TISE-449453 format. One record per residue (C-alpha): x, y, z. Coordinates in steps of 0.1 Angstrom, whole numbers. Example, Ala and Ser with C-alpha at 12.3 -4.5 7.8 and 13.67 -1.06 7.14 Angstrom:
// residues 2
px|py|pz
123|-45|78
137|-11|71
***
This chain:
// residues 544
px|py|pz
1441|1382|773
1408|1395|798
1395|1373|826
1364|1373|805
1382|1359|777
1401|1330|795
1362|1323|810
1352|1320|774
1379|1300|768
1379|1275|790
1346|1274|791
1344|1263|754
1370|1232|764
1350|1224|791
1322|1218|771
1339|1198|746
1358|1180|773
1319|1175|791
1303|1159|758
1335|1138|746
1338|1121|786
1297|1114|784
1291|1094|751
1320|1078|762
1311|1069|797
1277|1065|792
1282|1034|767
1304|1016|799
1281|1028|824
1249|1009|800
1269|978|802
1284|980|836
1245|991|845
1231|962|832
1256|940|850
1245|954|881
1207|951|880
1213|914|865
1234|907|900
1207|929|919
1232|953|933
1226|983|918
1245|1011|935
1257|1041|924
1282|1039|935
1292|1006|923
1300|1023|884
1340|1032|892
1338|1049|857
1313|1073|866
1331|1081|900
1363|1084|875
1340|1111|854
1328|1128|882
1365|1131|895
1382|1149|868
1353|1169|859
1358|1182|896
1396|1183|888
1385|1205|859
1370|1230|877
1394|1234|900
1421|1242|878
1399|1266|860
1388|1280|893
1429|1287|903
1440|1294|865
1437|1335|867
1441|1361|896
1406|1371|887
1394|1339|901
1411|1333|932
1380|1343|952
1367|1316|929
1386|1286|943
1379|1294|980
1339|1290|976
1341|1262|952
1364|1245|980
1335|1250|1004
1307|1231|979
1294|1203|986
1306|1169|968
1285|1156|943
1276|1128|964
1265|1154|992
1242|1167|969
1228|1134|957
1219|1130|995
1207|1160|995
1178|1158|968
1174|1118|980
1163|1129|1013
1141|1159|1001
1119|1136|980
1118|1112|1004
1107|1135|1032
1081|1153|1003
1068|1116|999
1064|1117|1033
1046|1140|1036
1023|1132|1010
1013|1099|1029
1010|1116|1064
985|1139|1052
964|1106|1038
954|1104|1070
935|1137|1065
917|1116|1039
910|1088|1058
890|1108|1083
868|1124|1055
862|1090|1045
854|1077|1074
835|1099|1087
815|1105|1054
804|1068|1055
795|1067|1091
764|1088|1111
772|1118|1120
765|1110|1155
799|1095|1154
818|1121|1132
838|1137|1159
846|1104|1175
864|1083|1143
879|1118|1131
900|1122|1164
907|1086|1164
928|1092|1132
946|1116|1152
953|1096|1184
964|1068|1161
990|1085|1141
1007|1094|1170
1005|1058|1184
1017|1044|1157
1047|1074|1153
1064|1066|1187
1062|1031|1184
1069|1022|1155
1102|1047|1156
1105|1029|1192
1103|991|1183
1087|990|1147
1115|1002|1125
1142|980|1141
1118|950|1137
1112|958|1099
1147|969|1086
1175|959|1107
1203|929|1102
1186|898|1120
1170|864|1111
1149|858|1080
1120|863|1105
1126|894|1124
1153|922|1127
1176|923|1158
1185|954|1165
1181|995|1158
1154|1001|1187
1148|1037|1198
1169|1046|1168
1194|1076|1164
1195|1084|1131
1224|1102|1134
1244|1073|1153
1276|1062|1140
1261|1026|1130
1226|1035|1118
1234|1028|1081
1254|995|1089
1224|986|1112
1196|984|1085
1216|970|1055
1180|963|1037
1179|1005|1032
1214|1012|1023
1208|1014|985
1188|1051|991
1216|1079|997
1188|1092|1020
1194|1102|1053
1186|1077|1078
1160|1100|1093
1138|1105|1061
1137|1066|1058
1122|1066|1093
1101|1091|1088
1087|1075|1053
1083|1041|1071
1065|1055|1099
1040|1072|1073
1032|1034|1063
1028|1017|1092
1004|1044|1102
982|1044|1066
980|1001|1078
968|1009|1113
940|1037|1096
926|1012|1073
921|986|1105
894|1007|1118
873|1015|1090
858|982|1091
852|984|1127
838|1019|1129
809|1032|1151
811|1005|1175
844|1005|1189
855|1022|1226
879|1044|1224
909|1027|1244
908|999|1220
924|1019|1195
953|1028|1219
960|993|1232
959|975|1198
978|1004|1180
1005|996|1198
1010|959|1195
999|962|1155
1025|990|1157
1055|974|1176
1047|936|1164
1024|929|1138
1032|955|1114
1067|951|1112
1073|914|1114
1054|911|1081
1077|942|1064
1108|925|1074
1099|895|1057
1093|912|1024
1111|947|1030
1141|941|1056
1159|908|1037
1132|886|1053
1125|855|1040
1099|865|1016
1125|889|1005
1150|864|996
1124|844|978
1117|879|951
1085|883|962
1074|914|946
1054|941|966
1066|975|956
1053|1001|976
1029|974|1001
998|961|984
1006|932|1010
1027|947|1034
1001|977|1042
972|972|1028
964|934|1034
976|939|1068
952|964|1074
926|944|1064
928|915|1079
931|932|1115
899|946|1103
884|915|1099
895|899|1125
881|928|1149
850|925|1126
840|891|1135
845|897|1169
823|930|1172
791|918|1155
772|942|1135
762|976|1144
724|979|1158
697|978|1133
721|963|1102
706|929|1097
667|920|1099
667|885|1113
708|883|1113
699|876|1074
690|905|1054
713|932|1049
694|966|1057
718|1001|1047
728|1026|1071
738|1051|1049
764|1075|1053
760|1112|1065
782|1129|1038
789|1121|1007
806|1150|994
835|1140|1028
844|1104|1013
847|1124|973
865|1147|993
884|1117|1012
889|1098|980
908|1125|963
929|1136|990
942|1099|990
944|1097|950
968|1127|957
984|1112|989
994|1075|970
1019|1096|948
1038|1098|977
1030|1068|982
1043|1045|956
1066|1069|934
1082|1078|973
1091|1039|973
1117|1045|952
1135|1062|981
1155|1084|956
1152|1106|925
1174|1081|906
1163|1048|917
1166|1026|900
1168|1048|875
1171|1087|866
1135|1103|873
1124|1066|876
1093|1077|901
1077|1100|878
1069|1065|855
1058|1052|890
1037|1077|893
1021|1072|857
1011|1038|864
997|1046|898
973|1072|882
966|1053|853
950|1027|870
932|1049|894
916|1065|864
904|1026|855
889|1015|889
865|1045|895
851|1040|855
849|1003|863
835|1007|895
812|1036|882
796|1013|852
797|976|877
777|998|902
754|1010|873
750|976|861
743|958|894
725|986|918
707|1007|883
727|1035|892
760|1046|893
767|1044|932
785|1072|946
800|1051|973
814|1027|951
828|1049|925
850|1063|958
854|1026|963
866|1017|929
890|1044|929
908|1029|960
911|995|952
927|1001|920
949|1026|939
959|995|965
959|971|938
986|991|919
1009|995|945
1020|962|946
1034|961|910
1033|998|899
1073|996|891
1066|959|874
1041|965|850
1039|983|813
1015|1015|818
980|996|800
988|962|819
986|989|853
950|999|837
939|963|834
954|958|868
931|994|882
902|978|860
897|946|874
906|961|908
872|986|904
851|952|898
863|933|933
856|966|948
815|966|937
811|930|938
832|923|972
814|950|991
781|933|984
792|900|992
809|911|1027
773|926|1032
755|898|1024
779|875|1046
766|893|1074
800|906|1080
793|947|1088
820|963|1071
809|1003|1074
835|1016|1046
846|980|1026
877|977|1044
881|944|1034
872|942|1000
887|979|991
921|966|1011
917|934|1016
902|918|981
922|940|958
953|939|976
952|904|969
948|911|933
976|937|935
1001|910|951
992|885|924
993|910|897
1031|905|893
1033|876|890
1008|875|861
1024|905|843
1054|920|857
1075|930|825
1110|915|816
1126|950|813
1109|963|845
1122|932|866
1155|939|854
1154|973|866
1140|971|904
1164|938|906
1133|919|924
1121|886|912
1115|877|881
1091|880|849
1055|873|849
1031|843|837
1023|864|809
1058|872|799
1073|840|796
1083|836|834
1069|805|841
1050|802|873
1074|804|898
1069|846|903
1026|835|908
1038|811|932
1058|834|954
1034|859|954
1007|837|966
1028|821|991
1037|855|1004
995|862|1004
989|832|1026
1019|833|1049
1006|868|1058
970|862|1059
977|836|1084
999|856|1111
984|885|1107
947|869|1109
956|849|1141
976|873|1161
949|899|1158
922|879|1161
932|868|1198
948|907|1202
914|917|1200
901|888|1221
921|897|1246
914|931|1248
873|925|1249
879|896|1278
903|926|1298
891|961|1289
857|954|1269
859|957|1232
824|970|1221
805|1000|1234
773|992|1248
741|988|1232
731|1022|1247
764|1045|1240
759|1030|1205
724|1045|1202
735|1078|1217
765|1081|1191
801|1077|1202
806|1115|1200
789|1117|1233
794|1085|1245
832|1087|1244
836|1123|1246
810|1137|1262
809|1163|1228
794|1163|1199
807|1166|1163
775|1182|1153
760|1204|1181
735|1224|1161
726|1190|1144
721|1174|1177
704|1198|1191
678|1204|1163
674|1169|1164
662|1173|1204
642|1204|1196
660|1221|1217
658|1257|1218
690|1266|1241
725|1248|1230
729|1218|1246
749|1208|1282
758|1184|1306
736|1172|1337
763|1190|1367
743|1164|1389
745|1133|1360
779|1132|1345
765|1104|1323
741|1117|1300
729|1152|1287
697|1168|1299
681|1162|1266
699|1130|1254
667|1110|1259
647|1132|1234
674|1133|1206
677|1089|1208
637|1089|1203
633|1111|1179
667|1104|1161
659|1064|1170
693|1056|1172
699|1063|1136
718|1092|1119
729|1122|1138
***
């Protein structure tokens, strides 16, 4: 018999064994999967039946490889091939790294969004700030924050894993809260670092156009090393809220509410921008200089959320094969509902479909679905997103009228919508989704009672008290020590020149100043350019 005929015969036999065993093992696997999920121990490695099937299949291929002299070379190649567990580790790692890259790309979205909603004279400063805080959060969270968040310790903080070496012999043992994923430790560090950077970026949107540049570095260090990681440990690192079963799949509270609370604390200490309120009561509009930037930034953030929420599975088969696709679907449905709800709400309240409100509606919906994306049905993801879009419009207007100057709407979009998203799981978490994910209990409207809603509310209150109080203290110490806000003259000129001695839009500044030659610094007086007085007089400290 030829080698080809031998191969075809063995191939047919292999397929028969494969399909016969698959039917038998799949029935058993479903039973054991249900048992493991209900006990909160959903790990692929806990299924002995599946392991037996994989070993049987590998044995068959080894037998096939050695069955004929013409296949002797194949046996040596097959022996060097990665095992199935190694292949799955590679797939999970690839997925987590791709998701982390999408989340890191959200920094570009924040840069466009915040720059567009601010005045042109501060554009370069705000864009550069995102670059700096990404560097700060990446270093500090790797050195300190990751260990506090995810290492073994006590219910309040992690106590190990500082300056973590992902290839160290004890890496997996030190971080048991992440051991359910087969992805490498390096990919997990990168992914969680990107989350910390997003939370820190939220802080500065609410404080835009009046903060001294060193504040970003000082507060960013404290936030990435102390504030953010503690809450991360409470909810994601086997801390006390995690043990109570708090449901926050991708961070409506851990990421977004934390950033909004710090933004609120800093904004209250800073006070409003010059010219924002008449007689300290009546809010006046200070329009952003580039709405297309706002829309572009929103679309980048929307795209990045497909790394944010689906990536939080930390694996392609966790908690079920391909479940990340379901999370991506609910995320997209919520965002779509949010942008439409905000459009119609702004149309009703402001007599026109406000462009910035549309963007805020989409982002608020994405914030809200972040906690519940893995726990709710598609229909309820639409409901959650639509309510968040309404919250964004009403919240921005309410915050403005309360004398809180929040240029990008961080308090309402990330704070109020984050609270709503966290509470929504206590209302709408579906029993089958909860059993699959293995966290918490079903929501109130699914017969789960008030327990899960109470846990969600307790988590919100605890996080709010801790983050707001610590942030307020840190910002106060900065204000007393090095200064928090730029001077009135610097604010009028714009932070591009006041903090960096250059402009984001030099041509626009030259036109405003009536200059016919490129503007340059006076070598005799480095504190101001030669045309600064003309510029501030004509621009009136307004939009650059």
